[in-house]
C-alpha positions as CSV (number, residue, x, y, z in Angstrom):
1,X,-15.1,-9.2,111.2
2,X,-17.3,-5.9,110.1
3,X,-14.5,-4.6,107.9
4,X,-14.3,-7.7,106.0
5,X,-18.0,-7.8,105.4
6,X,-18.1,-4.4,104.1
7,X,-15.5,-4.9,101.5
8,X,-16.7,-8.0,100.5
9,X,-20.0,-5.9,99.9
10,X,-18.3,-3.2,97.9
11,X,-16.7,-5.8,95.8
12,X,-20.3,-7.3,95.0
13,X,-21.7,-3.8,94.0
14,X,-18.8,-3.5,91.6
15,X,-19.2,-6.7,89.7
16,X,-23.0,-5.9,88.9
17,X,-23.1,-6.3,85.2
18,X,-24.6,-3.3,83.3
19,X,-26.7,-4.3,80.1
20,X,-27.3,-2.0,77.0
21,X,-30.3,-2.1,75.3
22,X,-30.3,-2.4,71.3
23,X,-32.8,-0.8,68.3
24,X,-34.0,-2.3,65.5
25,X,-33.8,-0.2,62.2
26,X,-35.5,-0.4,58.4
27,X,-32.7,-2.2,55.7
28,X,-32.7,-3.0,52.0
29,X,-30.6,-3.9,49.2
30,X,-30.5,-4.8,45.5
31,X,-28.3,-7.3,43.8
32,X,-27.2,-6.8,40.0
33,X,-26.1,-9.9,38.5
34,X,-24.2,-10.9,34.8
35,X,-22.4,-7.5,34.7
36,X,-20.6,-8.4,31.2
37,X,-18.0,-6.7,29.5
38,X,-17.3,-7.4,25.7
39,X,-14.4,-6.4,23.7
40,X,-14.7,-5.2,20.6
41,X,-13.4,-6.7,17.0
42,X,-11.2,-5.0,14.5
43,X,-11.4,-7.1,11.2
44,X,-10.2,-6.5,7.4
45,X,-11.3,-8.3,4.7
46,X,-9.8,-7.8,1.3
47,X,-12.4,-9.4,-1.1
48,X,-14.2,-11.5,1.5
49,X,-10.9,-12.9,2.6
50,X,-8.1,-12.7,5.4
51,X,-4.8,-13.9,5.1
52,X,-3.3,-15.9,2.9
53,X,-4.7,-13.6,0.3
54,X,-2.2,-14.2,-2.4
55,X,-1.8,-11.9,-6.0
56,X,-4.7,-9.3,-6.1
57,X,-3.0,-7.3,-8.9
58,X,-1.5,-8.1,-12.1
59,X,-0.9,-6.5,-15.9
60,X,0.4,-9.1,-18.7
61,X,1.8,-8.2,-22.2
62,X,2.5,-4.5,-21.2
63,X,3.6,-2.4,-24.2
64,X,4.9,1.2,-23.6
65,X,2.7,4.5,-23.5
66,X,-0.2,2.1,-21.8
67,X,-2.3,2.5,-19.0
68,X,-3.5,-1.0,-17.4
69,X,-6.0,-1.4,-14.7
70,X,-3.9,-3.9,-12.9
71,X,-7.1,-5.1,-10.4
72,X,-9.7,-3.9,-8.2
73,X,-10.6,-5.5,-4.6
74,X,-12.9,-4.9,-2.3
75,X,-12.0,-3.5,1.1
76,X,-14.6,-4.3,4.2
77,X,-14.4,-3.8,8.0
78,X,-16.2,-6.8,9.2
79,X,-15.5,-5.7,13.1
80,X,-17.2,-4.1,15.3
81,X,-14.9,-0.6,15.6
82,X,-14.1,1.8,13.2
83,X,-10.8,1.5,11.8
84,X,-8.5,4.0,9.9
85,X,-7.2,2.6,6.7
86,X,-3.2,1.8,5.9
87,X,-1.7,0.6,2.6
88,X,2.1,-0.5,2.0
89,X,4.2,-1.6,-0.7
90,X,6.7,-4.2,0.4
91,X,9.3,-6.3,-1.0
92,X,9.9,-4.4,-4.9
93,X,11.6,-7.2,-7.5
94,X,12.5,-6.2,-11.0
95,X,13.4,-9.5,-12.8
96,X,15.3,-9.0,-16.1
97,X,13.8,-12.7,-17.5
98,X,17.0,-13.0,-19.7
99,X,18.2,-10.7,-22.7
100,X,16.5,-10.9,-26.0
101,X,18.2,-9.8,-28.8
102,X,16.4,-6.1,-29.1
103,X,17.5,-5.7,-25.3
104,X,20.9,-6.6,-26.1
105,X,20.9,-4.1,-29.6
106,X,19.9,-1.5,-26.7
107,X,23.0,-2.1,-24.6
108,X,21.2,-4.2,-22.0
109,X,23.6,-6.2,-20.2
110,X,22.4,-9.8,-18.4
111,X,22.6,-9.4,-14.7
112,X,23.2,-5.7,-14.6
113,X,20.5,-3.0,-13.3
114,X,21.2,-0.6,-16.3
115,X,20.0,2.5,-14.9
116,X,22.0,3.3,-12.2
117,X,20.3,6.4,-11.0
118,X,16.5,4.5,-11.1
119,X,15.0,3.0,-8.3
120,X,17.3,1.2,-6.4
121,X,14.8,-0.3,-3.6
122,X,14.3,-3.5,-5.3
123,X,16.2,-6.3,-6.1
124,X,16.9,-8.0,-9.3
125,X,18.3,-6.6,-12.6
126,X,15.2,-5.8,-14.4
127,X,14.5,-2.7,-16.4
128,X,10.6,-2.4,-15.9
129,X,10.4,-0.8,-12.9
130,X,12.1,2.2,-13.9
131,X,9.8,2.6,-16.5
132,X,6.4,2.1,-14.9
133,X,4.1,4.5,-12.9
134,X,1.7,3.6,-10.4
135,X,-1.7,4.9,-9.3
136,X,-3.4,3.6,-6.2
137,X,-6.9,5.1,-5.1
138,X,-10.4,4.5,-3.6
139,X,-13.1,4.6,-5.5
140,X,-15.3,7.4,-3.6
141,X,-16.4,9.8,-6.5
142,X,-19.9,10.5,-7.5
143,X,-22.2,8.3,-10.0
144,X,-20.3,5.9,-12.2
145,X,-16.9,6.8,-11.0
146,X,-17.6,4.5,-7.4
147,X,-17.3,1.4,-9.5
148,X,-15.7,1.5,-13.0
149,X,-12.3,0.5,-11.8
150,X,-10.8,3.5,-13.0
151,X,-8.6,6.3,-11.1
152,X,-10.7,9.0,-11.6
153,X,-10.3,12.8,-10.6
154,X,-12.8,12.7,-7.8
155,X,-11.9,9.1,-6.5
156,X,-9.0,9.4,-3.4
157,X,-5.6,9.2,-4.6
158,X,-3.8,7.4,-2.2
159,X,-0.7,7.0,-3.8
160,X,0.6,8.6,-7.5
161,X,4.2,8.6,-8.6
162,X,3.2,10.8,-12.2
163,X,6.5,12.6,-12.6
164,X,7.7,16.0,-13.2
165,X,7.2,17.5,-16.7
166,X,11.4,17.5,-17.9
167,X,13.1,15.8,-15.3
168,X,14.5,12.1,-16.0
169,X,11.3,10.3,-14.7
170,X,13.2,7.1,-13.7
171,X,15.4,8.9,-11.1
172,X,12.0,10.1,-9.6
173,X,10.4,6.8,-9.6
174,X,10.3,5.8,-6.0
175,X,8.0,4.3,-3.8
176,X,8.6,4.2,0.1
177,X,9.1,1.3,1.4
178,X,7.4,0.5,4.9
179,X,5.6,3.6,4.7
180,X,1.7,4.0,5.2
181,X,0.9,5.8,1.5
182,X,-3.1,6.3,2.9
183,X,-1.9,8.2,5.9
184,X,-2.1,11.6,4.6
185,X,-6.0,10.6,3.5
186,X,-7.1,9.4,6.9
187,X,-9.4,7.3,5.7
188,X,-11.9,5.5,8.0
189,X,-14.1,2.7,7.7
190,X,-16.8,2.4,10.6
191,X,-18.2,-1.2,11.1
192,X,-19.8,-2.9,7.7
193,X,-18.2,-0.3,5.7
194,X,-16.9,-1.2,2.1
195,X,-14.7,0.3,-0.4
196,X,-13.3,-0.4,-3.5
197,X,-9.3,0.2,-4.2
198,X,-8.1,0.2,-7.6
199,X,-4.4,-0.1,-8.9
200,X,-3.5,1.2,-12.3
201,X,0.1,0.9,-13.7
202,X,1.3,2.6,-16.8
203,X,4.2,1.9,-19.1
204,X,5.9,5.0,-19.9
205,X,6.9,5.5,-23.6
206,X,10.6,6.6,-23.5
207,X,9.6,8.8,-26.7
208,X,7.1,11.1,-25.0
209,X,9.5,13.3,-23.7
210,X,7.4,16.2,-23.8
211,X,6.0,15.1,-20.8
212,X,8.0,12.5,-19.1
213,X,11.4,13.7,-20.1
214,X,14.4,11.3,-20.5
215,X,14.9,7.8,-19.4
216,X,18.3,8.2,-17.8
217,X,20.2,6.0,-20.8
218,X,17.6,3.2,-20.6
219,X,15.0,2.7,-23.5
220,X,11.4,0.3,-23.6
221,X,13.3,-2.5,-25.5
222,X,15.6,-2.8,-22.4
223,X,12.4,-4.0,-20.7
224,X,11.2,-6.5,-23.0
225,X,10.3,-9.7,-21.1
226,X,11.2,-8.0,-17.8
227,X,8.6,-7.9,-15.0
228,X,8.1,-6.2,-11.6
229,X,6.5,-8.2,-8.3
230,X,5.9,-6.2,-4.9
231,X,3.3,-6.8,-1.9
232,X,1.0,-4.8,-1.2
233,X,-0.2,-4.9,2.8
234,X,-3.7,-3.7,3.6
235,X,-4.3,-2.5,7.3
236,X,-6.9,-1.6,9.5
237,X,-5.8,0.5,13.0
238,X,-8.2,1.3,15.8
239,X,-9.3,4.9,15.8
240,X,-8.8,6.6,19.2
241,X,-10.4,9.7,20.4
């Protein structure tokens, strides 16, 4: 009996709970609410418009030896981030529009592109494309050159195919397609920036051989009533660091 009571006493001692004291500490927190992240915009407008733009450049009643102002457009970055300007020529077409008496007398044949060594990227059978120069510039010159609808010496020339003296001009005329013609100039439009773009076209005189050279068997008469058509694709690409 004495041994049993001793065992119970030991067990009772072991089961006594042990409590641990706790201590209070200072604390504080702040909450920032409404944290917002907004994407910027890159938006090019041409004469205040977006697609579809329609035709922006043209010249009519063209005659050999003359240069024509084909049009001026205003390019504007109406977005919120800087954009790098691009420019491409697409879908060139040269239409014969029938053969006049004068064209036929000079050897033009309906449905036939006479100058086989000329520009061959276009569709159609006209000869005007092989006798025309194209100059595209941004009016970045000083003073009146900034808004006179002319590609001046101090403007930014994006593209020009002004031939080489003594060469057959028509065989050197070749506007590259699906190619950024403005790539070498690295023109950046910041938000709210605008710039005027001018297109000039020259109908080459086939008798001015001292500069233009031959026409590879074609004459100006062969281009009578012909037309040339192409698309101009303007673009802005985000400027990256």
